[in-house]
VMD Tcl script that draws the C-alpha trace (Angstrom):
set ca {
  {-0.01 -0.05 -0.20}
  {1.33 3.39 -0.98}
  {2.09 6.03 1.74}
  {-0.63 8.27 0.09}
  {-3.07 5.66 0.19}
  {-2.67 5.73 4.14}
  {-2.65 9.42 4.62}
  {-5.77 9.54 2.62}
  {-7.57 7.06 4.75}
  {-6.38 9.02 7.89}
  {-7.87 11.94 6.86}
  {-11.31 10.40 5.52}
  {-11.59 8.75 9.44}
  {-10.86 11.79 10.91}
  {-13.35 13.65 8.83}
  {-15.97 10.67 9.62}
  {-15.26 11.12 13.23}
  {-15.63 14.86 13.45}
  {-19.68 15.32 13.23}
  {-20.44 13.18 16.45}
  {-18.06 15.42 18.57}
  {-20.12 18.78 17.21}
  {-23.28 17.12 18.21}
  {-22.03 16.60 21.74}
  {-20.97 20.56 22.35}
  {-24.42 21.51 20.88}
  {-26.18 19.25 23.48}
  {-23.84 20.64 26.18}
  {-24.88 24.32 25.17}
  {-28.62 23.43 25.05}
  {-28.33 22.11 28.88}
  {-26.34 24.52 29.91}
  {-27.89 27.95 28.78}
  {-31.42 26.77 30.73}
  {-29.54 26.03 33.56}
  {-27.83 29.40 33.54}
  {-31.30 31.00 33.04}
  {-32.92 29.56 35.47}
  {-30.03 29.94 38.10}
  {-30.39 33.92 36.98}
  {-33.92 33.98 37.65}
  {-33.63 32.46 41.16}
  {-31.02 34.64 42.05}
  {-32.97 37.87 40.73}
  {-36.32 36.43 42.78}
  {-34.46 36.15 45.93}
  {-32.35 39.60 45.48}
  {-35.93 41.15 44.78}
  {-37.45 39.69 47.99}
  {-34.64 40.73 50.17}
  {-35.11 44.29 48.41}
  {-38.72 44.29 49.42}
  {-38.08 43.02 53.05}
  {-35.90 45.82 53.63}
  {-38.11 48.26 52.03}
  {-40.78 47.19 54.49}
  {-38.52 47.23 57.24}
  {-37.72 50.81 56.39}
  {-41.37 51.75 56.07}
  {-42.13 50.31 59.57}
  {-39.00 52.34 61.14}
  {-40.43 55.09 59.59}
  {-44.08 54.89 60.67}
  {-42.84 54.18 64.40}
  {-42.15 57.95 65.61}
  {-39.30 58.34 68.13}
  {-40.38 60.09 71.38}
  {-39.15 61.07 74.60}
  {-41.20 60.60 77.71}
  {-41.15 61.92 81.12}
  {-43.11 61.27 84.63}
  {-45.37 63.72 86.23}
  {-43.97 65.42 89.35}
  {-45.32 66.52 92.64}
  {-45.57 70.03 93.05}
  {-45.14 72.44 96.08}
  {-47.72 71.64 99.07}
  {-50.53 74.35 98.95}
  {-53.73 74.92 100.71}
  {-54.93 76.82 97.80}
  {-57.13 74.50 95.47}
  {-58.36 76.27 92.24}
  {-60.78 74.56 90.12}
  {-62.90 75.74 87.15}
  {-66.64 76.12 87.82}
  {-69.83 76.71 85.82}
  {-72.49 79.15 86.95}
  {-76.19 78.33 86.57}
  {-79.21 79.89 87.60}
  {-80.93 79.03 91.23}
  {-83.76 78.20 89.24}
  {-84.54 78.17 85.45}
  {-87.94 77.12 83.90}
  {-89.21 76.82 80.33}
  {-92.84 78.38 80.21}
  {-95.28 76.41 77.66}
  {-98.85 76.97 77.03}
  {-101.60 74.76 78.45}
  {-104.19 75.43 75.57}
  {-104.26 75.25 72.01}
  {-104.66 78.85 70.45}
  {-103.12 81.87 68.99}
  {-100.75 84.46 70.82}
  {-102.94 87.55 71.56}
  {-100.17 89.86 73.11}
  {-97.03 89.64 74.88}
  {-96.08 91.92 77.62}
  {-92.38 91.09 78.52}
  {-89.16 90.66 76.64}
  {-85.72 89.39 77.16}
  {-84.15 90.99 80.19}
  {-87.14 91.94 81.87}
  {-87.62 91.35 85.83}
  {-90.65 89.81 86.79}
  {-92.68 89.05 89.91}
  {-94.24 85.70 90.52}
  {-97.96 85.55 88.98}
  {-97.17 88.82 86.55}
  {-98.83 88.51 83.21}
  {-96.53 87.50 80.45}
  {-98.85 86.69 77.28}
  {-102.23 86.00 76.39}
  {-103.70 83.31 74.17}
  {-106.98 83.49 72.33}
  {-108.43 79.85 72.41}
  {-111.98 80.35 71.26}
  {-112.55 76.58 71.45}
  {-112.29 76.50 74.85}
  {-114.32 79.51 75.72}
  {-117.29 77.71 73.51}
  {-116.31 74.70 75.29}
  {-117.06 76.34 78.46}
  {-120.18 78.02 77.31}
  {-121.54 74.41 76.65}
  {-120.69 72.90 80.01}
  {-122.33 76.23 81.83}
  {-125.69 75.41 79.61}
  {-125.39 71.62 80.45}
  {-124.84 72.45 84.13}
  {-127.92 74.76 84.16}
  {-130.03 71.89 82.25}
  {-129.08 69.30 85.09}
  {-129.74 71.86 87.77}
  {-133.22 72.20 86.38}
  {-133.87 68.49 86.19}
  {-132.49 68.05 89.27}
  {-134.86 70.85 90.90}
  {-137.86 68.88 89.53}
  {-136.65 65.45 90.50}
  {-136.41 67.09 94.02}
  {-140.21 68.26 93.90}
  {-141.30 64.83 92.29}
  {-139.51 62.38 94.70}
  {-141.38 63.43 97.71}
  {-144.95 63.71 96.36}
  {-144.58 60.41 95.09}
  {-143.42 59.18 98.48}
  {-146.72 60.60 100.12}
  {-148.86 59.40 97.35}
  {-147.76 55.84 98.36}
  {-149.32 56.05 101.65}
  {-152.76 56.46 100.11}
  {-151.90 53.42 97.43}
  {-152.36 56.36 94.70}
  {-149.27 55.03 93.08}
  {-147.26 51.97 92.90}
  {-144.01 51.22 94.88}
  {-142.27 50.80 91.58}
  {-143.07 54.51 90.64}
  {-142.06 55.52 94.11}
  {-138.59 53.80 93.37}
  {-138.16 54.98 89.98}
  {-138.41 58.76 91.11}
  {-135.90 58.11 94.15}
  {-133.41 56.69 91.81}
  {-134.18 59.72 89.16}
  {-133.30 62.40 92.13}
  {-130.13 60.29 92.58}
  {-129.22 60.56 89.01}
  {-129.94 64.15 88.68}
  {-127.94 65.07 91.80}
  {-124.85 63.02 90.10}
  {-125.51 64.67 86.80}
  {-125.30 68.29 88.26}
  {-122.16 67.22 90.12}
  {-120.46 65.81 86.83}
  {-121.61 69.30 84.77}
  {-120.14 71.24 87.55}
  {-116.49 69.43 87.33}
  {-116.72 69.90 83.75}
  {-117.17 73.59 84.18}
  {-114.61 73.99 86.74}
  {-112.25 72.10 84.58}
  {-112.74 74.48 81.48}
  {-112.48 77.65 83.64}
  {-109.05 76.30 84.67}
  {-108.18 75.78 81.08}
  {-109.62 79.35 80.24}
  {-107.33 80.72 83.10}
  {-104.29 79.09 81.14}
  {-105.06 81.57 78.46}
  {-102.96 84.05 80.53}
  {-99.27 82.84 80.81}
  {-98.11 83.90 84.10}
  {-94.57 84.03 85.95}
  {-93.98 81.16 88.27}
  {-91.57 82.63 90.42}
  {-89.49 86.12 90.80}
  {-86.89 86.25 87.93}
  {-85.78 87.60 84.70}
  {-86.83 86.60 81.18}
  {-83.78 85.16 79.40}
  {-85.42 83.92 76.52}
  {-88.91 84.92 74.42}
  {-89.51 82.49 71.35}
  {-93.08 83.82 70.51}
  {-94.71 86.58 68.93}
  {-98.03 87.98 67.97}
  {-100.40 85.68 65.83}
  {-98.31 82.40 66.60}
  {-100.19 79.06 66.75}
  {-99.18 77.48 69.99}
  {-99.95 73.99 71.39}
  {-100.66 72.72 74.69}
  {-97.70 71.27 76.52}
  {-94.17 70.82 75.45}
  {-94.87 69.18 72.04}
  {-95.46 70.44 68.39}
  {-94.37 73.50 66.64}
  {-94.79 76.25 68.91}
  {-93.27 74.70 72.12}
  {-91.53 77.19 74.35}
  {-92.83 80.62 74.65}
  {-90.37 81.97 77.25}
  {-87.81 80.86 79.78}
  {-87.25 82.69 83.17}
  {-84.46 82.44 85.45}
  {-83.91 83.21 89.12}
  {-80.44 84.79 89.50}
  {-80.69 86.47 92.94}
  {-78.53 83.25 93.83}
  {-76.69 81.40 91.56}
  {-75.59 77.79 91.60}
  {-71.81 77.14 90.96}
  {-70.81 73.59 90.20}
  {-67.31 72.38 90.32}
  {-66.21 68.78 89.45}
  {-63.09 67.98 92.14}
  {-60.73 65.31 91.66}
  {-61.19 62.26 93.73}
  {-57.85 62.70 95.83}
  {-59.65 65.61 97.36}
  {-62.98 64.77 97.34}
  {-62.96 63.71 101.42}
  {-61.79 67.35 101.87}
  {-64.34 69.19 100.11}
  {-67.73 68.62 101.85}
  {-70.92 70.72 102.49}
  {-69.76 73.77 104.62}
  {-66.29 73.98 103.24}
  {-65.28 77.98 102.39}
  {-64.32 79.02 99.33}
  {-63.95 82.25 97.08}
  {-64.83 82.84 93.53}
  {-63.65 85.07 90.87}
  {-64.35 85.71 87.26}
  {-61.89 86.81 84.08}
  {-64.52 89.29 83.11}
  {-64.85 90.99 86.77}
  {-61.05 91.49 87.72}
  {-60.22 92.26 91.55}
  {-63.65 90.86 92.57}
  {-64.10 87.95 94.55}
  {-67.42 86.56 95.67}
  {-67.59 84.43 98.97}
  {-69.31 81.24 98.75}
  {-69.37 77.94 100.55}
  {-70.34 74.25 99.22}
  {-74.04 73.55 99.84}
  {-74.13 70.05 98.69}
  {-72.34 67.25 96.76}
  {-73.30 64.39 94.44}
  {-71.81 62.23 97.47}
  {-70.46 59.92 94.56}
  {-67.50 59.67 92.54}
  {-68.13 59.51 88.67}
  {-66.93 56.57 87.17}
  {-66.05 58.21 83.80}
  {-64.28 61.15 85.19}
  {-63.07 60.09 88.37}
  {-64.55 63.36 90.03}
  {-67.11 64.55 92.69}
  {-69.35 67.25 91.61}
  {-69.92 69.65 94.40}
  {-72.45 72.81 94.08}
  {-71.90 76.29 95.87}
  {-74.61 78.74 96.30}
  {-73.17 82.46 95.84}
  {-75.74 85.25 96.66}
  {-75.92 87.67 93.37}
  {-78.37 90.52 94.81}
  {-76.69 92.79 91.82}
  {-77.13 90.52 89.40}
  {-73.13 90.80 88.27}
  {-72.73 86.91 88.08}
  {-74.57 85.70 84.80}
  {-75.63 82.15 84.49}
  {-73.85 79.93 81.97}
  {-70.29 81.90 82.78}
  {-67.11 80.25 83.69}
  {-65.61 81.21 87.22}
  {-62.51 80.37 88.92}
  {-63.29 78.47 92.46}
  {-60.74 78.70 95.10}
  {-60.71 76.10 98.16}
  {-58.56 76.67 101.03}
  {-57.91 73.22 102.18}
  {-55.23 71.44 104.46}
  {-54.53 69.25 101.66}
  {-52.91 65.44 102.33}
  {-51.77 65.36 98.69}
  {-50.22 67.72 96.46}
  {-50.99 67.74 92.90}
  {-48.67 66.95 89.73}
  {-46.76 68.91 87.75}
  {-45.70 68.64 84.03}
  {-44.18 70.97 81.52}
  {-46.33 73.31 79.50}
  {-44.96 71.85 76.27}
  {-46.38 68.49 77.30}
  {-50.17 69.84 76.98}
  {-52.11 69.18 73.70}
  {-54.80 71.92 73.45}
  {-57.51 70.32 71.11}
  {-61.29 70.83 70.49}
  {-61.98 68.46 73.25}
  {-59.96 70.55 75.84}
  {-56.49 70.03 77.37}
  {-54.76 66.30 76.87}
  {-51.57 64.67 77.09}
  {-50.05 61.78 75.32}
  {-49.15 58.69 77.17}
  {-47.22 55.69 76.02}
  {-48.68 52.50 77.19}
  {-47.03 49.05 77.82}
  {-47.42 48.21 74.10}
  {-45.73 51.32 73.23}
  {-48.54 52.72 71.52}
  {-50.08 56.32 71.98}
  {-52.77 57.10 74.32}
  {-54.43 60.60 74.42}
  {-55.90 61.45 78.07}
  {-58.05 64.34 78.80}
  {-56.59 66.22 81.84}
  {-57.70 69.00 84.08}
  {-55.48 72.03 84.67}
  {-54.58 73.86 87.80}
  {-52.25 76.54 88.36}
  {-50.35 77.87 85.58}
  {-46.42 78.55 86.30}
  {-45.48 79.56 82.90}
  {-42.82 76.90 82.09}
  {-44.84 74.09 84.27}
  {-48.38 73.67 84.57}
  {-50.36 71.57 87.73}
  {-52.34 68.60 86.80}
  {-55.17 68.00 88.91}
  {-56.77 65.24 87.39}
  {-56.35 62.84 84.31}
  {-52.70 61.38 85.05}
  {-50.72 59.54 87.66}
  {-46.93 59.60 88.86}
  {-46.28 56.47 87.22}
  {-47.63 57.60 83.69}
  {-45.28 58.15 80.74}
  {-46.04 61.26 79.03}
  {-44.75 62.51 75.40}
  {-42.51 65.50 75.79}
  {-43.05 68.16 73.17}
  {-45.65 65.76 71.20}
  {-46.55 66.95 67.95}
  {-50.32 67.62 66.60}
  {-50.31 64.49 64.36}
  {-50.67 62.24 67.47}
  {-53.51 59.87 67.50}
  {-54.75 57.23 69.76}
  {-52.90 53.69 68.98}
  {-50.14 55.19 66.97}
  {-46.71 52.99 67.48}
  {-43.97 55.19 69.04}
  {-40.37 54.12 70.08}
  {-39.19 55.60 73.25}
  {-35.90 57.12 72.93}
  {-34.70 57.98 76.37}
  {-36.18 59.40 79.66}
  {-35.84 62.95 79.84}
  {-35.55 65.16 82.92}
  {-38.68 66.61 84.53}
  {-39.29 70.00 85.34}
  {-40.94 70.78 88.58}
  {-43.42 73.85 88.89}
  {-42.88 76.48 91.69}
}
mol new
graphics top color blue
foreach p $ca { graphics top sphere $p radius 0.5 }
foreach p [lrange $ca 0 end-1] q [lrange $ca 1 end] { graphics top cylinder $p $q radius 0.2 }
display resetview
């Protein structure tokens, strides 16, 4: 065999072996590429999950607001307990009509001082007038029938002695006399009732006082009682003595009792002090506000104290407990009144109403609403809401009032 033939055979054999090797490489690439894609997708998904978790953690950390808290401190002991009070009239009554009709005229307006029994207005009630006339006519009719029965019954009583009439007729006339007597009594009662109703056409003052409201005018249609369109005609208040109601915190309730002396002043009457005394109390602690309601009666002969006004009531007490003090910056003045923000055991905000006492400028007295162990938020933002999550940064120093 020639050398060239051998070489050619080797070349041909090598050419025949090359196609299977190329097919194996192609298969390897087909398997490798999907694996790489799946691996890349898996890694990308994990990366996105991690990023989402980090974003959620960042969002939650931003939602939780960091705050500083302080604890209320005891102020200086003082015998002067000052609380807000509300002035009310000693007696106040709305005045209604007792008959249906139209207002004929009225004689008093707001601010008029009236005496008990003074005429305030008159009402036209023609139906009542006609009913009274009818009742009087029926009374006369009954009285006439009774007069006849009084004559007939004795006459039949005499005739029975001579057997001129039967016993049945005698009994009937006696019963007729009794019935006519009852008819007269019923007619008389109806006349009395309608006379009283006619008397209600004149509206009079129930007691000495001042007219604080007039809600009627000439020609108004009014209804009997306190229902319907034309309900209240006037309102009258007795102001020569006023009642002052004060809510006393529970810790001072044992020391404020009937007979306790106090003084009162008003912002609109500077440098004026009015002597007062506790007249009565509810003798029970309100479960919601934890306070005792007390009433003071204050003489008001000149009428300077107006019902509905607010007053500062000063009690001179040997206080066994001193009120708490907080920095003024902890108080939130909102529509519902002064409040403070507390942090509870779940690190959530709790807004609580408080009753304020003396204002020392940088500090203020808290007479009700918080305790010495409560965690109060210092410098609370107006955006605080109940249930908001917070993170307590560190307790800060407390300021005491002087």
